C-alpha positions in Angstrom: 133.9 42.1 -52.8 137.3 41.5 -51.4 139.1 43.7 -48.7 141.3 45.3 -51.3 138.3 46.6 -53.2 136.6 47.7 -50.0 139.7 49.6 -49.0 140.0 51.3 -52.4 136.3 52.4 -52.3 136.7 53.6 -48.7 139.7 55.6 -49.7 137.7 57.1 -52.5 134.9 58.0 -50.1 137.4 59.5 -47.7 138.8 61.8 -50.5 136.1 62.4 -53.1 132.9 61.5 -51.3 130.4 62.8 -48.7 128.4 61.1 -46.0 125.5 63.3 -45.1 122.6 63.5 -42.7 120.1 66.2 -43.5 116.9 67.6 -42.1 114.5 68.0 -45.0 111.2 69.9 -44.8 108.3 67.7 -45.8 104.8 69.3 -45.8 103.1 65.9 -46.0 104.8 64.5 -42.9 103.0 64.8 -39.5 106.1 66.3 -37.9 107.1 68.4 -40.9 110.6 67.0 -41.4 112.4 63.9 -42.7 115.9 62.9 -41.9 117.7 62.0 -45.1 120.9 59.9 -45.0 123.1 59.7 -48.1 126.5 58.9 -49.5 127.7 60.7 -52.6 130.8 60.1 -54.7 132.0 62.9 -57.1 134.0 62.8 -60.3 134.4 64.9 -63.5 132.1 63.7 -66.3 135.2 62.4 -68.1 135.6 59.8 -65.3 131.9 58.8 -65.2 132.9 55.2 -66.0 134.5 54.8 -62.6 131.3 55.9 -60.9 129.3 53.4 -63.0 131.7 50.7 -61.9 131.3 51.8 -58.3 127.5 51.6 -58.6 127.8 48.1 -60.0 130.0 47.1 -57.0 127.7 48.6 -54.3 124.4 47.8 -56.1 122.5 50.8 -54.7 121.7 54.4 -55.8 121.9 56.2 -59.1 124.5 58.1 -61.2 123.7 61.5 -62.7 125.6 64.1 -64.7 125.4 67.7 -63.4 125.5 70.7 -65.6 128.8 71.9 -64.1 130.8 69.0 -65.7 130.6 66.8 -62.6 129.0 63.4 -62.2 127.5 62.2 -58.9 126.9 58.7 -57.7 124.3 59.0 -54.9 123.1 56.4 -52.4 120.0 57.5 -50.4 118.2 55.7 -47.6 118.8 54.4 -44.2 119.2 50.7 -45.0 121.3 51.2 -48.1 123.6 53.7 -46.5 123.9 51.5 -43.4 124.9 48.5 -45.5 127.6 50.5 -47.4 129.0 52.1 -44.2 129.2 48.9 -42.3 131.1 47.3 -45.2 133.5 50.2 -45.6 133.9 51.3 -42.0 137.0 49.2 -41.1 138.8 50.8 -44.1 137.8 54.5 -43.6 140.3 57.0 -42.1 139.2 60.6 -42.6 135.5 60.0 -42.4 135.5 57.2 -39.8 134.0 59.4 -37.0 131.4 60.7 -39.3 130.5 57.2 -40.4 130.2 56.1 -36.8 127.9 59.1 -36.0 125.7 58.4 -39.0 125.5 54.7 -38.2 124.4 55.7 -34.7 121.8 58.0 -36.1 120.4 55.2 -38.3 120.3 52.8 -35.4 118.3 55.3 -33.3 115.9 56.3 -36.1 112.5 54.7 -35.7 110.2 54.1 -38.7 108.6 57.4 -39.8 105.2 56.2 -38.5 106.7 55.8 -35.0 108.6 59.1 -35.0 107.7 61.3 -32.0 108.4 65.0 -31.7 110.8 64.3 -28.9 112.7 61.7 -30.9 112.9 64.0 -33.9 114.5 66.7 -31.8 116.9 64.2 -30.3 117.9 63.0 -33.8 118.1 66.5 -35.2 120.9 67.2 -32.7 122.8 64.2 -34.1 122.2 65.6 -37.6 123.7 68.9 -36.5 126.7 67.1 -35.1 127.3 65.3 -38.4 127.0 68.6 -40.3 130.2 69.7 -38.5 132.1 67.3 -40.7 130.8 68.7 -43.9 131.2 72.1 -45.7 127.7 73.1 -46.6 127.2 76.8 -47.1 123.4 76.5 -47.7 122.4 74.4 -44.7 119.3 76.1 -43.2 117.4 73.2 -41.5 119.0 72.7 -38.1 117.7 71.4 -34.8 116.7 74.9 -33.8 114.4 75.1 -36.9 112.8 71.8 -36.1 112.2 72.8 -32.5 110.7 76.1 -33.5 108.4 74.4 -36.0 107.3 71.7 -33.6 106.7 74.3 -30.9 104.8 76.7 -33.1 102.6 73.8 -34.3 102.0 72.7 -30.7 103.4 69.2 -31.4 106.2 69.5 -28.8 105.5 69.5 -25.1 107.2 72.4 -23.3 
């Protein structure tokens, strides 16, 4: 992909996309939470072809039609999101700081098997920081929830 295409995609991400880090409750995980990293691009269903082209360019993720007339192109996963953000980073403007913080979060994230309660708390603070860039009204899993859960389940040292 040439720089002009990368710049175009970065501009689209700046305007009609999201870069997200989320704390997701997972009952099967030893520490009860997963950090999910994703990039999502949005368009009306009538412009779905553009998102299909974008998926072909980036070679990750999936496209789905929502019931509200919108289509989403979603890329989930540490490595996939890292690859896309590194490629687009020089061309981002509005979401450059957010991309920097998410890349830092990815770099600090150990494998799930090596995740410690203390590391999860440290990373959950970074997730909280990235949430300040987004406009979620439904966000309930914050670092305070992770800390409370780990404390109540005696997994976190006082």
